[in-house]
C-alpha positions as CSV (number, residue, x, y, z in Angstrom):
1,M,8.6,-17.5,26.6
2,R,9.5,-17.1,30.2
3,T,7.4,-20.2,31.1
4,L,9.2,-22.2,28.4
5,L,12.6,-21.0,29.7
6,N,11.8,-21.9,33.3
7,K,10.6,-25.4,32.2
8,T,13.8,-25.9,30.2
9,L,16.0,-24.8,33.1
10,S,14.0,-27.0,35.5
11,T,14.5,-30.0,33.2
12,W,18.2,-29.3,32.8
13,N,18.6,-29.0,36.6
14,L,16.9,-32.4,37.1
15,L,19.1,-34.0,34.5
16,R,22.2,-32.5,36.1
17,L,21.2,-33.6,39.6
18,G,20.3,-37.1,38.4
19,I,23.7,-37.6,36.7
20,A,25.5,-36.2,39.7
21,G,23.7,-38.7,42.0
22,A,21.7,-36.2,44.0
23,D,19.5,-37.6,46.8
24,A,16.3,-38.7,45.2
25,N,14.4,-38.4,48.6
26,I,12.8,-41.8,47.9
27,L,10.9,-42.0,51.2
28,S,9.3,-38.5,51.2
29,G,8.7,-35.5,49.1
30,D,7.5,-35.3,45.5
31,I,7.1,-38.7,43.9
32,N,7.6,-37.5,40.3
33,R,10.9,-35.9,41.3
34,A,12.1,-39.0,43.1
35,I,11.3,-41.2,40.2
36,I,13.0,-39.0,37.7
37,L,16.1,-38.5,39.8
38,L,16.4,-42.3,40.1
39,A,15.4,-43.0,36.5
40,I,17.9,-40.6,34.9
41,P,21.1,-42.4,35.8
42,M,19.3,-45.8,35.5
43,T,18.1,-45.0,32.0
44,L,21.5,-43.6,31.0
45,E,23.1,-46.8,32.3
46,M,20.8,-48.9,30.2
47,I,21.2,-46.6,27.2
48,M,25.0,-47.2,27.3
49,E,24.3,-51.0,27.5
50,S,22.0,-50.8,24.5
51,L,24.5,-48.5,22.6
52,F,27.2,-51.1,23.1
53,A,24.9,-53.8,21.6
54,I,24.2,-51.6,18.6
55,V,27.9,-50.6,18.0
56,D,29.1,-54.2,18.6
57,I,26.7,-55.7,15.9
58,F,27.5,-52.8,13.6
59,F,31.2,-53.8,13.5
60,V,30.5,-57.5,13.6
61,S,28.2,-57.1,10.6
62,K,31.2,-55.9,8.5
63,I,32.7,-59.3,8.9
64,G,29.8,-61.1,7.2
65,V,26.5,-62.9,7.6
66,N,28.0,-65.9,9.4
67,A,29.6,-63.6,12.0
68,I,26.2,-61.9,12.7
69,A,24.6,-65.4,12.9
70,V,27.1,-66.6,15.5
71,V,26.6,-63.5,17.6
72,G,22.9,-64.1,17.5
73,L,23.2,-67.8,18.5
74,T,25.7,-67.0,21.2
75,E,23.6,-64.2,22.6
76,S,20.6,-66.5,22.8
77,M,22.7,-68.9,24.9
78,L,24.2,-66.0,26.9
79,T,20.7,-65.0,27.9
80,I,21.0,-67.8,30.5
81,T,24.0,-65.9,32.0
82,Y,22.0,-62.7,31.8
83,S,19.1,-64.4,33.5
84,L,21.4,-65.4,36.4
85,A,23.0,-62.0,36.5
86,W,19.7,-60.1,36.4
87,G,18.0,-62.5,38.8
88,L,20.8,-62.2,41.4
89,A,21.0,-58.4,40.9
90,M,17.3,-57.9,41.3
91,G,17.2,-60.2,44.4
92,T,20.1,-58.2,45.8
93,T,18.4,-54.9,44.9
94,A,15.3,-56.0,46.8
95,M,17.1,-57.1,49.9
96,I,19.4,-54.0,50.1
97,A,16.5,-51.6,49.3
98,R,14.5,-53.2,52.2
99,R,17.5,-52.9,54.6
100,V,18.1,-49.3,53.6
101,G,14.5,-48.5,54.1
102,E,14.7,-50.0,57.6
103,G,17.8,-47.9,58.3
104,D,20.1,-51.0,58.6
105,S,23.1,-49.9,56.4
106,D,25.5,-52.5,57.9
107,G,23.0,-55.3,57.1
108,A,22.9,-53.9,53.6
109,S,26.7,-54.2,53.3
110,V,26.8,-57.7,54.6
111,S,24.1,-58.7,52.1
112,A,26.1,-57.2,49.3
113,V,29.1,-59.4,50.2
114,Q,27.1,-62.6,50.3
115,S,25.7,-61.8,46.8
116,I,29.2,-61.6,45.4
117,Y,30.0,-65.0,46.9
118,L,26.9,-66.4,45.3
119,A,27.9,-64.9,41.9
120,L,31.2,-66.8,42.0
121,I,29.4,-70.1,42.6
122,I,26.8,-69.8,39.9
123,S,29.2,-68.7,37.1
124,L,31.4,-71.9,37.3
125,P,29.2,-74.4,35.3
126,I,28.6,-71.8,32.6
127,M,32.4,-71.2,32.3
128,V,33.1,-74.9,32.0
129,S,30.3,-75.4,29.3
130,G,31.6,-72.5,27.3
131,I,35.3,-73.5,27.3
132,F,34.9,-77.2,26.6
133,F,31.6,-77.5,24.6
134,S,31.3,-74.3,22.6
135,E,31.1,-76.1,19.2
136,D,28.6,-78.6,20.5
137,L,26.4,-75.8,21.8
138,L,26.4,-73.9,18.5
139,R,25.6,-77.1,16.6
140,L,22.7,-77.8,19.0
141,M,21.4,-74.3,18.2
142,G,21.3,-75.1,14.5
143,A,24.5,-73.5,13.4
144,T,26.1,-74.6,10.1
145,N,29.6,-75.9,9.9
146,E,30.7,-72.6,8.4
147,V,29.2,-70.6,11.3
148,I,30.8,-73.0,13.8
149,S,34.2,-72.8,12.1
150,E,34.1,-69.0,12.1
151,G,32.6,-68.3,15.4
152,S,33.3,-71.0,18.0
153,G,36.1,-68.9,19.5
154,Y,33.7,-66.1,20.1
155,T,31.3,-68.4,21.9
156,K,34.1,-69.9,24.0
157,L,35.4,-66.5,25.2
158,T,31.9,-65.1,25.8
159,L,30.7,-68.0,27.9
160,G,34.1,-68.7,29.5
161,F,34.3,-65.2,31.0
162,N,30.6,-65.1,32.0
163,L,31.6,-64.2,35.6
164,I,32.5,-60.7,34.4
165,V,29.0,-60.1,33.2
166,I,27.4,-61.5,36.4
167,I,29.6,-59.4,38.7
168,L,29.1,-56.2,36.8
169,F,25.3,-56.5,36.8
170,L,25.3,-57.7,40.4
171,I,27.2,-54.8,41.9
172,N,25.1,-52.3,39.9
173,G,22.1,-54.0,41.5
174,I,23.7,-53.3,44.9
175,F,24.1,-49.6,44.0
176,R,20.6,-49.4,42.7
177,G,19.1,-51.0,45.9
178,A,20.9,-48.4,47.9
179,G,19.6,-45.6,45.7
180,D,23.1,-44.9,44.3
181,A,22.0,-45.2,40.7
182,A,24.6,-42.7,39.5
183,L,27.4,-45.1,40.6
184,A,25.8,-47.9,38.6
185,M,25.5,-45.6,35.6
186,R,29.2,-44.6,35.7
187,S,30.5,-48.1,36.1
188,L,28.6,-49.3,33.0
189,W,29.6,-46.2,31.0
190,I,33.3,-46.9,31.8
191,A,33.0,-50.5,30.9
192,N,31.1,-50.0,27.6
193,T,33.0,-46.9,26.5
194,I,36.3,-49.0,26.6
195,N,34.5,-51.8,24.9
196,I,33.2,-49.6,22.0
197,I,36.7,-48.1,21.5
198,L,38.4,-51.5,21.5
199,D,35.8,-53.2,19.2
200,P,37.1,-51.9,15.8
201,I,40.7,-51.9,16.9
202,L,40.6,-55.6,17.8
203,I,38.2,-56.8,15.2
204,F,39.9,-55.2,12.2
205,G,43.5,-55.0,13.6
206,I,44.0,-51.2,13.6
207,G,47.5,-49.9,14.2
208,P,49.8,-52.4,16.0
209,F,46.9,-54.7,17.1
210,P,46.3,-58.0,15.3
211,E,43.2,-58.6,13.3
212,L,41.2,-60.9,15.5
213,R,37.8,-60.6,13.7
214,I,34.9,-61.9,15.7
215,E,37.0,-63.0,18.6
216,G,38.2,-59.4,18.9
217,A,34.6,-58.4,19.8
218,A,34.6,-60.9,22.7
219,I,38.0,-59.8,24.0
220,A,36.9,-56.1,23.8
221,T,33.9,-56.9,26.0
222,I,36.0,-58.8,28.5
223,I,38.5,-56.0,28.9
224,G,35.9,-53.2,29.0
225,R,33.7,-54.9,31.6
226,S,36.8,-55.8,33.7
227,F,37.6,-52.1,34.0
228,G,34.0,-51.4,35.1
229,I,34.3,-54.0,37.9
230,V,37.5,-52.4,39.1
231,Y,35.6,-49.0,39.4
232,Q,32.8,-50.7,41.2
233,L,35.0,-52.4,43.8
234,Y,36.9,-49.2,44.5
235,H,33.6,-47.5,45.4
236,L,32.4,-50.4,47.5
237,K,35.6,-50.2,49.5
238,K,36.6,-46.6,49.6
239,G,33.9,-44.6,47.9
240,K,31.4,-42.1,49.3
241,G,28.3,-44.2,48.5
242,L,25.8,-45.5,51.1
243,I,27.1,-49.1,50.8
244,K,30.7,-49.6,52.1
245,I,32.3,-53.0,52.4
246,H,34.9,-53.4,55.2
247,K,37.1,-56.3,56.1
248,G,34.6,-57.5,58.7
249,N,31.8,-57.8,56.2
250,W,33.6,-60.5,54.2
251,Q,32.6,-63.3,56.6
252,F,30.8,-66.1,54.8
253,K,27.2,-66.1,56.1
254,P,25.2,-69.2,54.8
255,K,21.9,-68.0,56.3
256,I,22.0,-64.7,54.4
257,I,23.1,-66.5,51.2
258,L,20.1,-69.0,51.5
259,K,17.8,-66.0,52.0
260,L,19.3,-64.3,49.0
261,V,19.0,-67.6,47.0
262,N,15.3,-67.8,47.9
263,L,14.7,-64.2,46.9
264,S,16.8,-64.3,43.7
265,L,15.6,-67.7,42.7
266,G,12.2,-66.4,41.6
267,V,13.6,-63.6,39.6
268,T,16.3,-65.8,38.1
269,T,13.6,-68.4,37.2
270,Q,11.6,-65.6,35.5
271,F,14.5,-64.6,33.3
272,I,15.5,-68.2,32.6
273,I,11.9,-69.0,31.5
274,S,11.8,-66.0,29.2
275,S,15.4,-66.5,28.0
276,A,14.7,-70.2,27.2
277,S,11.7,-69.1,25.2
278,W,14.0,-66.7,23.3
279,I,16.4,-69.6,22.6
280,F,13.5,-71.7,21.2
281,L,12.5,-68.7,19.1
282,M,16.0,-68.3,17.8
283,R,16.1,-72.0,17.0
284,I,12.8,-71.7,15.0
285,V,14.0,-68.7,13.1
286,S,17.3,-70.5,12.3
287,T,15.3,-73.1,10.3
288,F,14.6,-70.4,7.7
289,G,18.3,-69.8,6.9
290,S,21.2,-67.5,7.8
291,T,19.6,-64.5,6.1
292,A,16.5,-64.7,8.3
293,L,18.7,-65.3,11.3
294,A,20.9,-62.3,10.5
295,G,17.9,-60.1,10.1
296,Y,16.4,-61.3,13.4
297,T,19.7,-60.7,15.2
298,I,20.0,-57.1,13.9
299,A,16.4,-56.4,14.8
300,I,16.8,-57.8,18.3
301,R,19.9,-55.6,18.9
302,I,17.8,-52.6,17.8
303,V,15.0,-53.6,20.0
304,I,17.4,-54.0,23.0
305,F,18.6,-50.5,22.3
306,T,15.1,-49.2,23.0
307,L,14.1,-51.6,25.7
308,M,17.2,-51.0,27.9
309,P,16.2,-47.3,28.7
310,A,12.7,-48.6,29.5
311,W,14.3,-51.0,32.0
312,G,15.9,-47.9,33.6
313,F,12.5,-46.6,34.5
314,S,11.4,-50.1,35.6
315,N,14.5,-50.4,37.9
316,A,13.6,-47.0,39.4
317,A,10.1,-48.4,40.3
318,A,11.8,-51.5,42.0
319,T,13.9,-49.3,44.2
320,M,11.0,-47.0,45.1
321,V,8.8,-50.0,46.0
322,G,11.5,-51.8,48.0
323,Q,12.6,-48.8,50.1
324,N,9.0,-47.5,50.7
325,L,7.8,-51.0,51.8
326,G,10.8,-51.1,54.2
327,A,9.7,-47.8,55.6
328,N,6.1,-49.1,55.9
329,Q,4.7,-46.8,53.2
330,P,2.8,-49.2,50.8
331,E,0.6,-46.4,49.4
332,R,3.6,-44.4,48.3
333,A,5.1,-47.5,46.7
334,E,2.0,-48.2,44.7
335,K,1.6,-44.6,43.6
336,A,5.2,-44.6,42.3
337,V,4.5,-47.7,40.2
338,W,1.6,-46.1,38.4
339,R,3.5,-42.9,37.7
340,T,6.6,-44.8,36.5
341,G,4.4,-46.9,34.2
342,M,3.0,-43.7,32.6
343,F,6.4,-42.3,32.0
344,N,7.6,-45.5,30.4
345,M,4.5,-45.7,28.1
346,I,5.3,-42.2,26.8
347,F,8.8,-43.2,26.0
348,M,7.9,-46.5,24.4
349,G,5.1,-45.0,22.4
350,T,7.5,-42.6,20.8
351,V,9.8,-45.5,19.8
352,M,6.9,-47.4,18.4
353,I,6.1,-44.5,16.0
354,I,9.8,-44.3,14.9
355,F,9.9,-48.1,14.1
356,F,6.7,-47.8,12.0
357,L,8.0,-44.8,10.0
358,F,11.8,-45.6,9.7
359,G,12.2,-49.3,10.1
360,D,13.9,-49.8,6.7
361,G,16.3,-47.0,7.2
362,I,17.3,-48.2,10.7
363,A,17.9,-51.8,9.6
364,G,19.8,-50.6,6.5
365,F,22.3,-48.8,8.7
366,F,23.8,-52.2,9.7
367,T,24.0,-54.1,6.4
368,N,23.6,-53.7,2.6
369,E,22.1,-57.2,2.2
370,K,18.6,-56.4,0.9
371,E,16.9,-59.6,2.2
372,V,18.5,-59.1,5.7
373,V,17.3,-55.5,5.8
374,N,13.7,-56.6,4.7
375,N,13.6,-59.3,7.4
376,A,14.9,-57.0,10.1
377,S,12.5,-54.2,9.2
378,K,9.5,-56.5,9.2
379,C,10.6,-57.8,12.6
380,L,10.8,-54.2,14.0
381,S,7.4,-53.3,12.6
382,I,5.8,-56.3,14.2
383,F,7.5,-55.9,17.5
384,A,6.4,-52.2,17.7
385,M,2.8,-53.3,17.8
386,G,3.2,-54.4,21.4
387,Y,5.4,-51.6,22.7
388,L,2.8,-49.9,24.9
389,F,2.1,-53.2,26.5
390,Y,5.8,-53.9,27.0
391,A,6.3,-50.5,28.6
392,F,3.8,-51.1,31.4
393,G,4.5,-54.8,31.8
394,M,8.2,-54.1,32.5
395,V,7.4,-51.7,35.3
396,L,4.9,-54.1,36.9
397,V,7.4,-57.0,36.8
398,Q,10.2,-55.0,38.4
399,S,7.7,-53.7,41.0
400,F,6.7,-57.2,42.0
401,N,10.4,-58.1,42.3
402,G,11.3,-55.0,44.2
403,A,8.7,-55.9,46.7
404,G,10.1,-59.4,47.1
405,D,7.1,-61.0,45.5
406,T,9.0,-63.0,42.9
407,K,6.5,-65.9,42.9
408,T,3.8,-63.9,41.0
409,P,5.9,-62.9,37.9
410,T,7.6,-66.3,37.9
411,I,4.2,-68.1,37.4
412,M,3.2,-65.5,34.8
413,N,6.4,-66.1,32.9
414,L,5.9,-69.9,32.9
415,F,2.4,-69.8,31.6
416,V,2.8,-66.9,29.1
417,F,6.2,-67.7,27.6
418,W,6.3,-71.5,27.7
419,L,2.7,-72.5,27.4
420,L,1.7,-69.7,25.0
421,Q,4.6,-68.1,23.2
422,I,6.6,-71.2,22.2
423,P,3.7,-73.3,21.0
424,L,2.2,-70.3,19.2
425,A,5.6,-69.5,17.5
426,Y,5.9,-73.0,16.2
427,T,2.2,-73.1,15.1
428,L,2.3,-69.7,13.2
429,A,5.9,-70.0,11.8
430,I,5.9,-73.7,10.7
431,Y,2.4,-75.2,10.9
432,F,0.7,-72.3,9.2
433,G,3.7,-71.4,7.1
434,L,4.1,-67.8,8.1
435,G,7.9,-68.3,8.4
436,A,10.0,-66.1,10.7
437,E,7.1,-63.5,10.9
438,G,5.0,-66.1,12.7
439,A,7.6,-66.2,15.5
440,Y,7.6,-62.4,15.7
441,Y,3.8,-62.3,16.0
442,S,3.9,-64.8,18.8
443,I,6.2,-62.4,20.8
444,V,3.8,-59.5,20.4
445,I,0.8,-61.6,21.5
446,S,2.5,-63.2,24.5
447,E,4.1,-60.0,25.8
448,S,0.8,-58.1,25.6
449,T,-1.0,-61.0,27.4
450,F,1.7,-60.9,30.1
451,S,1.2,-57.1,30.7
452,I,-2.6,-57.4,30.9
453,V,-2.4,-60.3,33.4
454,G,0.2,-58.4,35.4
455,Y,-2.0,-55.4,35.7
456,F,-4.9,-57.3,37.4
457,L,-2.6,-59.2,39.7
458,F,-0.8,-56.0,40.8
459,K,-4.2,-54.4,41.6
460,K,-4.9,-57.3,44.0
461,G,-2.1,-56.0,46.2
462,R,-0.6,-59.2,47.5
463,W,2.9,-57.8,46.9
464,K,2.4,-55.3,49.7
465,T,2.4,-58.1,52.3
466,I,5.7,-59.8,51.4
467,K,8.4,-60.0,54.0
468,V,12.1,-59.8,53.0
């Protein structure tokens, strides 16, 4: 009993320290403790992001099947924005982690500013596309006239304000690279808590607010994430974190921006390749009707709810790798990756069992449409088959990126997702007549292949020699 009590108290103390942003002692000391202290706020950050996705689709589903469909189609297009945001954030994380590991805090601050300038530049074409071509984009994705009529305003707002998404993710990448994971967690919690509160108010017109339906969901997201950015900027200017931006740091430095572009380009390309494959998959699923599309959209939101915490562990590995390579400790960096992968597999294995046992009940929480529930449940069961592979693959990819070796996972993404997943999805779903399930099986096969290839490439150790 005493041993159990001591373990409980120790676990609670680690959780408390992680949320408070205690020093993880990344460069020395117990690796397990460092990983857990980094992973706790990063995982909680991702849990809030995934909770927002679940709550958002829950309220949107009350509007109707067309509303769910337009969210699914817009989200598939928004993955390009997420790709840019995550790519830039990971490139920034790698650069800042390396500077921090070298003890160059001023260089880290200058790099942070240049990444913000870059975010402003890359968001412009997406904003223009969203504002002026939202209906054309939905039509290109296979949306019916009813879906376009009901949801083009949502698409216009979501893509038109893409800068907010990019900046929020980017600055959190700055915090993570510096080891200030708790600040990243708090900013996203603020943003998404406001978003979740505003969702039903603006969608259904509660109290004095007008009923904006699906456009209300987009406006709630814009407002919530804007508050998160205000919190981030405050801490970059006046906070107690490691990265502080002063007036002198705002000078435009093209050389650093070019270096950041080269570093982020590989990560961005990775996400664009995988995101484009998801767009093609969404297009394939849309050929089987709005019911299949709605089921797939619900399932994807549920999957995101479980994958986001796993990305928290993966981001912890990236920070551990970046800072330890900067401090010339490659062995400690590699050891951290294997430990993080093990932790992630335990988590994802638990989720896998839950999906197998309770898929119908989870999907039924979002809609009463029996066919939609059946499609979503089948999607969850098939996805779960590859969860152990996903768990370790995610850690490996972020470890490559954290080391600055963005070329390896980029090539892996290109071959596995474009040359394997997309042709396989079409072949299974349409040529062999498996329908939407064929597309789901292609995801499991390609993601598992990705993880196996990543394992052997990581063992070769080229990532240890990359200069940032």
